[in-house]
KOLTILO-530098 format. One record per atom (N, C-alpha, C): x, y, z; atom name; residue in three letters; residue number from 1. Coordinates in Angstrom, 3 decimals, padded with zeros to 6 digits. Layout:
! KOLTILO-530098
+----------+----------+----------+------+-------+--------+
:     east :    north :       up : tifi : kekol : torvex :
+----------+----------+----------+------+-------+--------+
:        X :        Y :        Z :   CA :   ALA :    NUM :
...
+----------+----------+----------+------+-------+--------+
! end
This chain:
! KOLTILO-530098
+----------+----------+----------+------+-------+--------+
:     east :    north :       up : tifi : kekol : torvex :
+----------+----------+----------+------+-------+--------+
: -000.227 : -006.986 : -012.706 :    N :   MET :      1 :
: -001.186 : -007.371 : -012.301 :   CA :   MET :      1 :
: -001.440 : -008.677 : -011.931 :    C :   MET :      1 :
: -002.547 : -008.341 : -010.138 :    N :   ILE :      2 :
: -002.455 : -009.368 : -009.019 :   CA :   ILE :      2 :
: -003.706 : -009.869 : -008.974 :    C :   ILE :      2 :
: -003.911 : -011.963 : -009.727 :    N :   ARG :      3 :
: -005.152 : -012.036 : -009.271 :   CA :   ARG :      3 :
: -005.946 : -012.421 : -007.726 :    C :   ARG :      3 :
: -006.597 : -012.086 : -007.472 :    N :   LYS :      4 :
: -007.275 : -012.325 : -006.084 :   CA :   LYS :      4 :
: -008.305 : -012.957 : -005.822 :    C :   LYS :      4 :
: -008.548 : -014.052 : -004.982 :    N :   GLY :      5 :
: -009.668 : -014.133 : -005.165 :   CA :   GLY :      5 :
: -010.562 : -014.662 : -004.059 :    C :   GLY :      5 :
: -011.598 : -014.700 : -003.380 :    N :   PHE :      6 :
: -012.478 : -014.361 : -002.468 :   CA :   PHE :      6 :
: -013.428 : -015.101 : -002.203 :    C :   PHE :      6 :
: -014.359 : -015.373 : -000.690 :    N :   LYS :      7 :
: -015.292 : -015.446 : -000.265 :   CA :   LYS :      7 :
: -016.001 : -014.697 :  000.201 :    C :   LYS :      7 :
: -017.694 : -015.321 : -000.031 :    N :   MET :      8 :
: -018.360 : -014.241 :  000.515 :   CA :   MET :      8 :
: -019.940 : -014.945 :  000.584 :    C :   MET :      8 :
: -020.892 : -014.704 :  001.703 :    N :   LYS :      9 :
: -022.374 : -015.569 :  001.646 :   CA :   LYS :      9 :
: -023.386 : -015.195 :  001.425 :    C :   LYS :      9 :
: -024.811 : -015.601 :  000.897 :    N :   LEU :     10 :
: -025.283 : -015.032 :  000.887 :   CA :   LEU :     10 :
: -026.322 : -015.403 :  001.667 :    C :   LEU :     10 :
: -027.277 : -014.403 :  002.463 :    N :   TYR :     11 :
: -029.149 : -015.185 :  002.750 :   CA :   TYR :     11 :
: -029.416 : -015.632 :  002.333 :    C :   TYR :     11 :
: -029.881 : -017.173 :  002.995 :    N :   PRO :     12 :
: -030.890 : -018.394 :  002.200 :   CA :   PRO :     12 :
: -032.552 : -017.717 :  001.078 :    C :   PRO :     12 :
: -032.647 : -017.941 :  000.149 :    N :   GLY :     13 :
: -033.480 : -016.994 : -000.628 :   CA :   GLY :     13 :
: -033.081 : -015.745 : -001.404 :    C :   GLY :     13 :
: -031.755 : -015.499 : -001.426 :    N :   CYS :     14 :
: -031.475 : -014.301 : -002.047 :   CA :   CYS :     14 :
: -030.656 : -014.533 : -003.485 :    C :   CYS :     14 :
: -031.023 : -015.935 : -004.115 :    N :   GLU :     15 :
: -029.838 : -015.591 : -004.904 :   CA :   GLU :     15 :
: -030.812 : -015.219 : -006.043 :    C :   GLU :     15 :
: -031.345 : -015.124 : -006.451 :    N :   GLU :     16 :
: -031.709 : -014.865 : -007.752 :   CA :   GLU :     16 :
: -031.670 : -013.005 : -007.590 :    C :   GLU :     16 :
: -031.834 : -012.361 : -006.904 :    N :   GLU :     17 :
: -031.784 : -011.268 : -005.908 :   CA :   GLU :     17 :
: -030.739 : -010.608 : -006.717 :    C :   GLU :     17 :
: -029.728 : -011.334 : -005.804 :    N :   TYR :     18 :
: -028.445 : -010.842 : -006.139 :   CA :   TYR :     18 :
: -027.909 : -010.940 : -007.018 :    C :   TYR :     18 :
: -028.067 : -011.981 : -008.316 :    N :   GLU :     19 :
: -027.510 : -012.021 : -009.774 :   CA :   GLU :     19 :
: -028.363 : -011.277 : -010.252 :    C :   GLU :     19 :
: -029.590 : -010.214 : -009.953 :    N :   ARG :     20 :
: -030.469 : -010.008 : -010.909 :   CA :   ARG :     20 :
: -029.894 : -008.534 : -010.549 :    C :   ARG :     20 :
: -029.059 : -007.762 : -008.771 :    N :   ARG :     21 :
: -028.542 : -006.498 : -008.391 :   CA :   ARG :     21 :
: -027.577 : -006.541 : -009.882 :    C :   ARG :     21 :
: -027.017 : -007.651 : -009.833 :    N :   HIS :     22 :
: -025.683 : -007.489 : -010.401 :   CA :   HIS :     22 :
: -025.872 : -007.622 : -011.582 :    C :   HIS :     22 :
: -026.860 : -007.797 : -012.832 :    N :   ASN :     23 :
: -027.389 : -007.302 : -013.552 :   CA :   ASN :     23 :
: -027.704 : -006.804 : -014.353 :    C :   ASN :     23 :
: -027.701 : -005.186 : -013.391 :    N :   LEU :     24 :
: -028.333 : -004.282 : -013.392 :   CA :   LEU :     24 :
: -027.117 : -003.311 : -012.668 :    C :   LEU :     24 :
: -025.943 : -003.761 : -012.288 :    N :   LEU :     25 :
: -024.745 : -003.292 : -011.944 :   CA :   LEU :     25 :
: -024.546 : -001.847 : -012.261 :    C :   LEU :     25 :
: -024.765 : -000.683 : -011.595 :    N :   TRP :     26 :
: -024.294 :  000.416 : -012.570 :   CA :   TRP :     26 :
: -023.927 :  001.446 : -012.455 :    C :   TRP :     26 :
: -023.688 :  001.675 : -014.093 :    N :   ASP :     27 :
: -022.551 :  002.328 : -014.682 :   CA :   ASP :     27 :
: -021.884 :  002.963 : -013.533 :    C :   ASP :     27 :
: -021.746 :  003.521 : -012.230 :    N :   GLU :     28 :
: -020.647 :  004.759 : -011.099 :   CA :   GLU :     28 :
: -020.349 :  003.392 : -010.762 :    C :   GLU :     28 :
: -020.941 :  001.744 : -010.913 :    N :   MET :     29 :
: -019.908 :  001.167 : -009.475 :   CA :   MET :     29 :
: -019.075 :  000.597 : -010.940 :    C :   MET :     29 :
: -019.353 :  000.473 : -012.195 :    N :   LYS :     30 :
: -018.593 : -000.171 : -012.894 :   CA :   LYS :     30 :
: -017.261 :  001.093 : -012.842 :    C :   LYS :     30 :
: -017.314 :  002.522 : -012.682 :    N :   GLU :     31 :
: -016.867 :  003.252 : -013.216 :   CA :   GLU :     31 :
: -015.618 :  002.679 : -011.944 :    C :   GLU :     31 :
: -016.458 :  002.714 : -010.766 :    N :   SER :     32 :
: -015.268 :  002.610 : -009.508 :   CA :   SER :     32 :
: -014.633 :  001.420 : -009.754 :    C :   SER :     32 :
: -014.624 :  000.059 : -009.782 :    N :   ILE :     33 :
: -013.496 : -001.314 : -009.902 :   CA :   ILE :     33 :
: -012.988 : -000.792 : -010.419 :    C :   ILE :     33 :
: -013.774 : -000.148 : -011.584 :    N :   HIS :     34 :
: -012.125 :  000.376 : -012.913 :   CA :   HIS :     34 :
: -011.147 :  001.008 : -012.449 :    C :   HIS :     34 :
: -011.621 :  001.956 : -011.894 :    N :   LYS :     35 :
: -010.795 :  003.517 : -011.531 :   CA :   LYS :     35 :
: -009.649 :  003.013 : -010.910 :    C :   LYS :     35 :
: -010.465 :  001.868 : -009.686 :    N :   HIS :     36 :
: -009.470 :  001.146 : -008.982 :   CA :   HIS :     36 :
: -008.531 :  000.206 : -009.282 :    C :   HIS :     36 :
: -008.672 :  000.428 : -010.474 :    N :   GLY :     37 :
: -007.227 : -000.677 : -010.871 :   CA :   GLY :     37 :
: -008.093 : -002.522 : -010.989 :    C :   GLY :     37 :
: -009.468 : -002.358 : -010.559 :    N :   GLY :     38 :
: -009.753 : -003.469 : -011.006 :   CA :   GLY :     38 :
: -010.549 : -004.430 : -012.576 :    C :   GLY :     38 :
: -009.808 : -005.404 : -012.530 :    N :   ARG :     39 :
: -010.208 : -005.467 : -013.604 :   CA :   ARG :     39 :
: -010.694 : -007.169 : -014.021 :    C :   ARG :     39 :
: -011.234 : -007.591 : -014.525 :    N :   ASN :     40 :
: -011.772 : -009.580 : -015.052 :   CA :   ASN :     40 :
: -012.317 : -009.619 : -014.182 :    C :   ASN :     40 :
: -013.369 : -009.522 : -013.346 :    N :   TYR :     41 :
: -014.127 : -009.890 : -012.044 :   CA :   TYR :     41 :
: -014.770 : -010.987 : -012.188 :    C :   TYR :     41 :
: -014.836 : -011.769 : -011.735 :    N :   SER :     42 :
: -016.146 : -012.673 : -011.948 :   CA :   SER :     42 :
: -016.388 : -013.538 : -010.344 :    C :   SER :     42 :
: -017.634 : -013.550 : -010.370 :    N :   ILE :     43 :
: -018.732 : -013.882 : -008.881 :   CA :   ILE :     43 :
: -018.803 : -015.464 : -009.271 :    C :   ILE :     43 :
: -018.755 : -015.908 : -008.504 :    N :   PHE :     44 :
: -019.503 : -017.771 : -008.807 :   CA :   PHE :     44 :
: -020.494 : -017.880 : -007.661 :    C :   PHE :     44 :
: -021.424 : -018.877 : -007.842 :    N :   LEU :     45 :
: -022.444 : -018.783 : -006.716 :   CA :   LEU :     45 :
: -021.991 : -020.372 : -006.433 :    C :   LEU :     45 :
: -021.877 : -021.525 : -005.122 :    N :   ASP :     46 :
: -021.862 : -022.360 : -004.680 :   CA :   ASP :     46 :
: -023.442 : -022.989 : -003.792 :    C :   ASP :     46 :
: -024.395 : -023.366 : -005.470 :    N :   ARG :     47 :
: -026.419 : -022.620 : -004.587 :   CA :   ARG :     47 :
: -025.928 : -023.729 : -003.318 :    C :   ARG :     47 :
: -025.314 : -025.292 : -002.696 :    N :   GLU :     48 :
: -025.769 : -025.517 : -002.045 :   CA :   GLU :     48 :
: -025.320 : -024.836 : -000.649 :    C :   GLU :     48 :
: -024.040 : -024.001 : -000.686 :    N :   THR :     49 :
: -023.747 : -023.546 :  000.567 :   CA :   THR :     49 :
: -023.855 : -022.517 :  000.860 :    C :   THR :     49 :
: -024.357 : -021.300 : -000.431 :    N :   LEU :     50 :
: -024.720 : -020.067 : -000.369 :   CA :   LEU :     50 :
: -023.516 : -018.837 : -000.799 :    C :   LEU :     50 :
: -022.378 : -020.345 : -000.510 :    N :   THR :     51 :
: -021.354 : -018.955 : -000.893 :   CA :   THR :     51 :
: -020.995 : -018.626 : -001.756 :    C :   THR :     51 :
: -020.407 : -017.496 : -001.551 :    N :   LEU :     52 :
: -019.825 : -016.568 : -003.426 :   CA :   LEU :     52 :
: -018.359 : -017.130 : -003.307 :    C :   LEU :     52 :
: -018.006 : -016.894 : -004.806 :    N :   TYR :     53 :
: -016.546 : -017.554 : -004.833 :   CA :   TYR :     53 :
: -016.051 : -016.484 : -005.980 :    C :   TYR :     53 :
: -015.349 : -014.899 : -005.198 :    N :   GLY :     54 :
: -014.955 : -013.886 : -006.066 :   CA :   GLY :     54 :
: -013.627 : -014.108 : -006.770 :    C :   GLY :     54 :
: -013.681 : -013.645 : -007.662 :    N :   TYR :     55 :
: -012.249 : -013.160 : -008.701 :   CA :   TYR :     55 :
: -011.838 : -012.000 : -009.393 :    C :   TYR :     55 :
: -010.708 : -010.973 : -009.322 :    N :   ILE :     56 :
: -010.308 : -009.967 : -009.953 :   CA :   ILE :     56 :
: -009.541 : -010.475 : -009.746 :    C :   ILE :     56 :
: -009.063 : -009.504 : -010.719 :    N :   GLU :     57 :
: -007.361 : -008.742 : -011.274 :   CA :   GLU :     57 :
: -007.626 : -007.339 : -010.292 :    C :   GLU :     57 :
: -006.389 : -006.916 : -010.514 :    N :   ILE :     58 :
: -005.412 : -005.756 : -009.510 :   CA :   ILE :     58 :
: -004.543 : -005.584 : -010.370 :    C :   ILE :     58 :
: -004.511 : -003.484 : -010.313 :    N :   GLU :     59 :
: -003.269 : -003.152 : -010.615 :   CA :   GLU :     59 :
: -002.515 : -002.659 : -009.749 :    C :   GLU :     59 :
: -003.156 : -002.993 : -008.227 :    N :   ASP :     60 :
: -001.965 : -002.242 : -006.932 :   CA :   ASP :     60 :
: -002.873 : -001.958 : -006.256 :    C :   ASP :     60 :
: -002.444 : -002.946 : -004.511 :    N :   GLU :     61 :
: -003.029 : -003.697 : -003.884 :   CA :   GLU :     61 :
: -003.325 : -001.926 : -002.987 :    C :   GLU :     61 :
: -002.898 : -000.487 : -003.648 :    N :   GLU :     62 :
: -002.977 :  000.087 : -002.074 :   CA :   GLU :     62 :
: -004.299 :  000.363 : -003.027 :    C :   GLU :     62 :
: -003.732 :  000.936 : -003.893 :    N :   LEU :     63 :
: -004.862 :  001.847 : -005.573 :   CA :   LEU :     63 :
: -006.590 :  000.608 : -004.766 :    C :   LEU :     63 :
: -006.727 : -000.373 : -004.661 :    N :   TRP :     64 :
: -006.848 : -001.033 : -004.671 :   CA :   TRP :     64 :
: -008.393 : -000.755 : -003.294 :    C :   TRP :     64 :
: -006.967 : -000.311 : -001.916 :    N :   ALA :     65 :
: -007.820 : -000.776 : -000.911 :   CA :   ALA :     65 :
: -008.660 :  000.663 : -001.011 :    C :   ALA :     65 :
: -008.129 :  002.089 : -001.808 :    N :   LYS :     66 :
: -009.399 :  002.726 : -001.678 :   CA :   LYS :     66 :
: -010.160 :  002.744 : -001.933 :    C :   LYS :     66 :
: -010.796 :  001.724 : -002.644 :    N :   GLN :     67 :
: -011.903 :  002.024 : -003.439 :   CA :   GLN :     67 :
: -012.786 :  001.481 : -002.168 :    C :   GLN :     67 :
: -012.387 :  000.844 : -001.225 :    N :   ALA :     68 :
: -013.225 :  000.856 :  000.130 :   CA :   ALA :     68 :
: -014.206 :  002.170 :  000.840 :    C :   ALA :     68 :
: -013.374 :  003.640 :  000.404 :    N :   ASP :     69 :
: -013.506 :  004.864 :  001.046 :   CA :   ASP :     69 :
: -014.694 :  004.975 : -000.055 :    C :   ASP :     69 :
: -014.915 :  004.703 : -001.389 :    N :   ASP :     70 :
: -015.270 :  005.146 : -002.430 :   CA :   ASP :     70 :
: -016.971 :  005.761 : -002.274 :    C :   ASP :     70 :
: -017.539 :  006.721 : -002.864 :    N :   ALA :     71 :
: -019.064 :  006.597 : -002.246 :   CA :   ALA :     71 :
: -019.685 :  006.047 : -002.276 :    C :   ALA :     71 :
: -020.034 :  005.842 : -004.086 :    N :   ILE :     72 :
: -020.260 :  004.753 : -004.266 :   CA :   ILE :     72 :
: -020.314 :  003.292 : -004.255 :    C :   ILE :     72 :
: -019.140 :  003.199 : -003.633 :    N :   ASN :     73 :
: -018.881 :  001.633 : -003.748 :   CA :   ASN :     73 :
: -019.170 :  001.504 : -001.849 :    C :   ASN :     73 :
: -019.018 :  002.305 : -001.299 :    N :   ARG :     74 :
: -020.069 :  002.281 :  000.035 :   CA :   ARG :     74 :
: -021.623 :  002.445 : -000.124 :    C :   ARG :     74 :
: -022.366 :  003.028 : -001.580 :    N :   LYS :     75 :
: -023.903 :  002.964 : -001.614 :   CA :   LYS :     75 :
: -023.875 :  001.869 : -001.977 :    C :   LYS :     75 :
: -023.678 :  001.104 : -002.427 :    N :   TRP :     76 :
: -023.317 : -000.542 : -003.450 :   CA :   TRP :     76 :
: -023.468 : -001.490 : -002.545 :    C :   TRP :     76 :
: -022.455 : -001.092 : -001.014 :    N :   TRP :     77 :
: -022.730 : -001.949 : -000.101 :   CA :   TRP :     77 :
: -023.886 : -001.615 :  000.873 :    C :   TRP :     77 :
: -024.218 : -000.088 :  000.775 :    N :   ASP :     78 :
: -025.533 : -000.296 :  002.028 :   CA :   ASP :     78 :
: -027.109 : -001.170 :  000.980 :    C :   ASP :     78 :
: -026.999 : -001.144 : -000.252 :    N :   PHE :     79 :
: -027.319 : -001.780 : -001.190 :   CA :   PHE :     79 :
: -027.825 : -003.717 : -000.808 :    C :   PHE :     79 :
: -026.271 : -003.723 : -000.656 :    N :   MET :     80 :
: -026.607 : -005.108 : -000.667 :   CA :   MET :     80 :
: -026.894 : -006.014 :  000.626 :    C :   MET :     80 :
: -027.089 : -005.278 :  001.695 :    N :   ALA :     81 :
: -026.792 : -005.802 :  002.762 :   CA :   ALA :     81 :
: -027.646 : -006.067 :  003.421 :    C :   ALA :     81 :
: -029.344 : -006.002 :  002.684 :    N :   ASP :     82 :
: -030.592 : -006.929 :  003.396 :   CA :   ASP :     82 :
: -029.960 : -008.537 :  002.711 :    C :   ASP :     82 :
: -029.077 : -008.777 :  001.645 :    N :   ILE :     83 :
: -029.101 : -010.426 :  001.021 :   CA :   ILE :     83 :
: -028.407 : -010.557 :  001.446 :    C :   ILE :     83 :
: -026.940 : -010.592 :  002.420 :    N :   MET :     84 :
: -025.957 : -011.028 :  001.927 :   CA :   MET :     84 :
: -025.550 : -011.321 :  003.334 :    C :   MET :     84 :
: -024.825 : -012.006 :  004.075 :    N :   GLU :     85 :
: -023.498 : -011.407 :  005.218 :   CA :   GLU :     85 :
: -022.592 : -010.254 :  005.137 :    C :   GLU :     85 :
: -022.544 : -009.320 :  005.965 :    N :   THR :     86 :
: -021.667 : -008.322 :  005.870 :   CA :   THR :     86 :
: -021.219 : -007.326 :  008.105 :    C :   THR :     86 :
: -020.281 : -006.845 :  007.766 :    N :   ASN :     87 :
: -020.036 : -006.511 :  008.283 :   CA :   ASN :     87 :
: -020.942 : -004.820 :  008.519 :    C :   ASN :     87 :
: -020.230 : -004.803 :  010.592 :    N :   PRO :     88 :
: -021.109 : -003.465 :  011.063 :   CA :   PRO :     88 :
: -021.334 : -001.974 :  009.830 :    C :   PRO :     88 :
: -020.205 : -002.014 :  008.664 :    N :   ASP :     89 :
: -020.111 : -001.229 :  008.246 :   CA :   ASP :     89 :
: -020.538 : -001.505 :  006.652 :    C :   ASP :     89 :
: -021.753 : -002.901 :  006.942 :    N :   ASN :     90 :
: -022.505 : -003.035 :  005.820 :   CA :   ASN :     90 :
: -021.428 : -003.813 :  004.100 :    C :   ASN :     90 :
: -019.984 : -003.524 :  005.016 :    N :   SER :     91 :
: -019.084 : -004.039 :  003.370 :   CA :   SER :     91 :
: -019.486 : -005.746 :  003.824 :    C :   SER :     91 :
: -018.999 : -006.398 :  002.407 :    N :   PRO :     92 :
: -018.976 : -007.991 :  002.678 :   CA :   PRO :     92 :
: -018.455 : -008.892 :  003.882 :    C :   PRO :     92 :
: -018.588 : -009.672 :  004.304 :    N :   VAL :     93 :
: -018.185 : -010.334 :  005.105 :   CA :   VAL :     93 :
: -017.122 : -011.110 :  004.142 :    C :   VAL :     93 :
: -015.462 : -011.208 :  004.039 :    N :   SER :     94 :
: -015.226 : -011.701 :  002.923 :   CA :   SER :     94 :
: -013.517 : -011.977 :  003.198 :    C :   SER :     94 :
: -013.226 : -012.732 :  002.747 :    N :   THR :     95 :
: -012.695 : -013.945 :  003.034 :   CA :   THR :     95 :
: -011.061 : -013.834 :  001.900 :    C :   THR :     95 :
: -010.302 : -013.742 :  002.013 :    N :   GLU :     96 :
: -009.974 : -013.944 :  000.777 :   CA :   GLU :     96 :
: -009.185 : -015.221 :  000.774 :    C :   GLU :     96 :
: -009.107 : -015.920 : -000.142 :    N :   LEU :     97 :
: -008.473 : -017.135 : -000.414 :   CA :   LEU :     97 :
: -006.890 : -017.009 : -000.855 :    C :   LEU :     97 :
: -006.037 : -018.101 : -000.900 :    N :   HIS :     98 :
: -004.831 : -018.320 : -000.906 :   CA :   HIS :     98 :
: -004.825 : -019.235 : -002.010 :    C :   HIS :     98 :
: -004.250 : -018.300 : -003.506 :    N :   PRO :     99 :
: -003.909 : -019.090 : -004.115 :   CA :   PRO :     99 :
: -003.201 : -020.774 : -004.176 :    C :   PRO :     99 :
: -003.532 : -021.810 : -005.359 :    N :   VAL :    100 :
: -002.324 : -022.549 : -005.380 :   CA :   VAL :    100 :
: -002.156 : -023.405 : -006.619 :    C :   VAL :    100 :
: -002.662 : -022.534 : -007.611 :    N :   PHE :    101 :
: -003.060 : -023.123 : -009.337 :   CA :   PHE :    101 :
: -003.344 : -022.441 : -009.737 :    C :   PHE :    101 :
: -002.670 : -021.871 : -011.307 :    N :   HIS :    102 :
: -002.566 : -021.167 : -012.188 :   CA :   HIS :    102 :
: -001.971 : -021.156 : -013.318 :    C :   HIS :    102 :
: -002.856 : -021.068 : -014.035 :    N :   LEU :    103 :
: -002.766 : -021.569 : -015.880 :   CA :   LEU :    103 :
: -002.530 : -020.822 : -017.019 :    C :   LEU :    103 :
: -001.922 : -020.179 : -017.286 :    N :   ASP :    104 :
: -002.787 : -019.281 : -018.843 :   CA :   ASP :    104 :
: -002.513 : -019.781 : -020.227 :    C :   ASP :    104 :
+----------+----------+----------+------+-------+--------+
! end
């Protein structure tokens, strides 16, 4: 199991919509995350900066990287592009965070 942390950024005024969409996360998207080895996935919002902090545990970096090309994942990126910072392909602008401490 590999622990990954990352950050993304919301557009102002989109906090409630971001949470609403995730509360209604498509079953197909959940299946895609699991199919690509993702588990124990959480996203937190810093309301002052609109920075999202994500945490996920994955089985394998190579398997997880393949999710970027999954059709349902691409559809999710397109669905979310209007409320957060994205790259030209609509993937979220995401910065990997360096782990500094962990306690089980």
